[in-house]
N, C-alpha and C positions, 0 to 999 in steps of 0.2 A: 493380103499378106499371108505368106505361107507360115505354117506352124513353126518350122525351125527358126524363121526370122523373128517371130514373136518371142520365142524362147530366148533368142540371142539378146533382144532388146531388154527383156525382163532381167536376164542375167547381168547385163550392163548396169541397169538401174540399181539392182541389189548391191553390186560391187561398189557403185558410187556412194550408196547409202552407208556401206561398211566403212569406206574411207572417211566419210563425214563423221561417223560415230567414233572412229579411233581417237581423234584429238579430244573429243568430249570425255571419253573414258580416261585418257591420260590426265585431263584436267581435274578429274574427280579425286585423284591422289596427289595432293600438293607436294612439292619438293620439301624434303626435311630441312629444318633450321639447324645449322651447325653451331654447337657450343664446344669450345675447346677446354680441355683439362691439361694443364702443363704442370707436371709433377715428377719427382724422381722415382722412376721405376727400374733403375739400375744403380749399382754402386752402394755405398754404405747407408744411404737413406732410402733404399728401394722399398723397404717394408712400409713406412708411412705413406709413400706415394701410391703403393698398391692398394692400401686401404682407402685412400682418397678416391681411387678409381671405383672401388666397390660402392662407396656411397653415391658417387655421381651416376653410376650405371643404374642403381636402384631408383634414384631421383628421376632420371630420364624415363625409365620404365613406368613409374607411377604418373608422371605428367602426361605421358602418352596414353596410358589407360584412362586418364581423366578427360581425354578428348584432345590433347595437344593444345595448340594455340588457336582458340576458337575464332578470333577475328581474322586470322589468316587461313581460313578454310579448314580448320582443325589440323594444320600442319604439325607433324611430329617433330620432337627434338631429336637430334642425332649427335652423339658424343664423338669428338675427335681427340684422341689421347696422344700427347706429345711428351716424350721423356726429357725432363730437364737435366738429367744426369746428377752428379754429386759434387759439382763445383760451380762457382759463380760464372766462370768462363763458359762452362758447358751450358748453364742455364741461359746465358745471353745468346749463345749460338742457337739453342733450341727455340727460343722465342723468335729469333729471326727466321728460322725455318718454318715455324708455325704460321706466321703471317704471310710467308711466301707460298707455302704449300697448300694452305687452306684460305684462299681469297674470299670464300663465302662465309667465313666465320662472322657471327654477329657479336659474340661475347666469349669470355673465357673465365676460368677459375683456376687457382693455383697460388703459389708455387712451392709451398711447404716452409722451408727456412726463410726468415725475413731477408737474409742477405741475398737469397735467390730471387725473392719477390721484388726487392729493390732493383735488381738488374733487369728482370723480365719486364717490369712495369715501365722502364725507360723505353723499351721497344714497343710495347703495346700502346703507350701514350702517343708515340709518333705515328703509329698506325691507326689512331683514333678507335682502338678496340677496347671496349669496357672490360675491366678485369675485377672480379670479386676475389677477395683473399681472406683467409683466416689468419695470416701472418700478423704478429703482434707489434712489430717495431713502430715506435712513434714517428720515425722518419718517413714511413711509407705514405702517410697522408699529410706530411708536412712540407711537401715540395710544390704545392700549388697545382698539382695535376688535376685534370678534369675527368679522367677515365679510370680512376682507381677507387675501389669501394671496399672498405674494411669492415667485415661483419663482426669481428671480435672487438672487445675492449683492447686498447693499446697496452703495451707493456707497463708503462707508467701508471695508467688507470687501473690495471689489474693489481699492481702492488698496493695502490691506495685503497682499493676495495678489500683486498685479502688480509693485509696486516692487522687492522683493528679486529677483524673477525677471529683470526687465529689467536691473538693475544687475549681477547675476551674469553675464548674457549679455554685457554690455559688457566686463566684466573678462576673461571667458574668451576672447573673440574678439579683443580689442585689447590685453590686458595692462594696461589702465588703467581704474580705476573713476571714473565721473563724480563731480565734487565740487560743482558748482553747477547750478542749474536755474532756468528761467524758466517762467511760467505765462501762457497766454492762455486765458481762459474766458468763456463767455457767462453770463448771470445766471439760467439756468433752475435749478430745484430740485436736480436730480441733479448737475449740474456743480458748483454751489456746495457741495453736500454732500461731493463728492469732495475739493475743494480745502480745505474746512474740516478734514477729517480729516488731510490732509497737513500743514497748518499747525499743527494741534494736537499735533504731536509725531512724526508718521510720517516726515516729511522728516529730522528730526534723528535719529530712530532708525536710518535707513539711511545717514546720513552725507552728506545733501544740504543745501546752503545755498541758500535762495530769494533770488535776486538781482533778480527783477522779477516783478510780478503785474499783469496787465491784464485788466479785467473790462468786458464790453460787453453791450448789449441787442440781441438779434437782431430783424430782420435788419440786417446792417451795410450801410452805403453806401460807406464808405471805411476801409481798414485801415492807412492810412499811419502814423498816430500810434501805433497798437498795435505795429507792427513796428519802428518807430524806437526805442521804449522797450526792446523786447527786445534789439535790436541793441546798445544802449548797455550792457546788462548783461553781454554776452559770455558767455552760459551754456554749459556743457558739454552740456546737455540741455534740450529744450523739451517741456513738457507742454501739450497742445493739446486744448481741451475745447469745441468748437462742437457745436451740435445741428442746424444748418441747413446744407444743402449749399452754398448760395450764400456763406455766411460762410467755409466751408472754402476755397472757390475764391479769394475775395478775399485771404484771409490768405496762402495758399500762393503766389499770384502776386506779391503784394507782397514776400514773402520772397525770391523769385527776383529781382525787380527791384532789391532792395537788397543782393543777393548775401549774404543771411543763410543760411549753410549750417550747420545744427546738427541732430544726430540728434533726430528728432521722434517723440514717443509721444502718441497720442490716447487718450481714454477715451470710448467710445460709438461709434456707427456712422456718424455724418455723413460721416466721411472715407472710408467704405468702401461707400457706397451705389452701385449700378450707374450712377446718373445722374451721378456725379462724372466719369466718363469722357466724358460729353457736352460738358463744358465745361473740364475740367482736363487738361493734358498729362500722360500717364502717367509721363513722366520726373520730374515734380514729386512724384509719389506713390511712386516706387520706394524701397523700404526703410522707408517710414513704417509704424509699428506702432500697433496700438490694442488696448486691453483692453476686451473686450465681454462681456456676460453670457452670450451664446450665439452659436453659428455653425454652419453646416453643417460636418460633420466626418467623420472616418473611421468607417465603419460605416453611414453614411447616404447612400451614393453612389446607391442606387436611388431614394430619395426626392428627392434633389437633381436627378437626371435627369428625374423626373416633373415637377418644378417647371419645369424648362427646357422640356420638351416641351409642357406644358399652357399655361403663361403666358409663355414666352419669356424667363424670368429667367436671367441668366448665372451666378448663384450664389445660394446660400441664406443670407440674412442672419438675424440673431437674431429679427427680427420674424416671419418665416415659420416657422422651426423651433419657436419657443416657442409660438406660437398653435396650431400643429399638435399639439405635446405637450399643451397645455392640454385639448384635446378628450379625450385619453386619461386625463388626470387626472380630468376630470368623469365619464368612464365608470366608472373605478374607484370613485369616491365614490358614484355612483348605484347601482352594484351593491352597495355596502356598506350604503347606507341603504335601498335597495329602496323608494324613496318619491319622489314628485314634490313633496314639501314642502320649501321653502327652508331652514327651520330644521333639518330632518333632514339635508339635504345639507351644510349648514355644519358640523353635528356630525360627519358622516362625514369631511369634509375634515380637520377638526382631529384625527381619530383614525386617519387613513390610515397604513398601514405597507406601502407598495407596493413595497418593495425598491429595488434600485439604479435610479437615474434613467437612462432610455434616451434621452430627447430634450433633456436639460439637462446641463451639465457638472458632474460631481461630485455627491456626496451621494445622497440617497434621495428617493422620493416620499412624504415625510412632512413635517409642519409642526410647529414648536414653538408654544408658547402665544401668542406674539405674531403668528404667521402667517408666519415665515420658513421657507423650505424648508431642511430640515436638511442641513448639509454642502455647501450650494451653493457652487460655485467659479466660475470664469470661463474664457473662452478668450482667448488672445492671437492676433491675426491680423496679417499683414504683407503689404504690397503687394509682390508678386514677379512680374515680367514681365506687368504689367497686370492682375493678379488678386489680390484680398485672400484669402489662404489661412490656414487654422488652423495655427499653429506651436507652440501649447501648449494643453493638456497633451500630453505626448509620446504618450500612448495614443490621442489623438484627432487628432494632427497629420497634415496632408496634405503638409507640407513642413518642412524644417529652417530654423529662424530664422537670419537673417544680420544682424549689427549694421550699421546704416546708417553709411556713412562720410561725413563733411562734404564 
């Protein structure tokens, strides 16, 4: 055999070896596992949706740094962000696009407002796509769906938990327990669900008489009539349930204009978003409390600082910490199912027993038959010196609660 021919054969053998090695190299990098985030990143609710994306991005990053999904060859998570828009109709259309445009999605999280989540989950249920949500409405997990998982306490449960704590705080610090309450609420699903539970017996159970209830459709253009009605009722306490920052601003400013000074407790985070400080005098906010599903708390200081450094966020709201935690819930369920199949992931989520919750208040990383996270509690935050800080539960508190004086 001549030298050129031997070289030719050797070259052919090397080429063949290279072709054989190429698939093996490709197999060493498993295909990412897609997780959807459906949230409003445009319109009047764009700010909370953007913060949800921040938390989810950090969660995906940390899961992947920890090795991804070990049982699937250390496959990394990959986030697919879908804009739900700022209306129920847009959210429904976005959910339909999500399941059509991302056929490899194994699960999703979202969709901010409970009314959006109710619409989105109709679509994801039909697509057999597991959906984690922070949304509060009792209706979300009251429809017999098998693919919806609520990490927060429901609106009704939050009211049941929060009211005795708030009234005990008032009595402890002032020596007097509030007797009357007024309510200002928008007509979103979570807000109405909270108020319904209060009116269906909870207020009576804790010894509160409802003297005024004002319901509005967001966004408000004028809060005069709402505040006038509340003022006429002369309540000891005001429950304040807006979901849009601009509504919070209008109502608080009108309360100041009318010299309506009453201890104010909110439900939800519209009163505690960083943007509030762009338009509302911190003096109007001082002492205002809010019961929320989740918040940056003791033990999460390093994560909170990362959020500040990376995105410039002054504090960690429930939208960031919850979507961050959701990525770890998906990791646990994917490790349990060891499958990219949606049905297998849903089954794994329903059978999780992940121990004590690390990124949500109270309870465990486990879900009951309806999809509620078992033992889910809440956090109570309070504006103190220009910052909304966690004041309950005590184990997570970053400051001591102070009863607001009129």
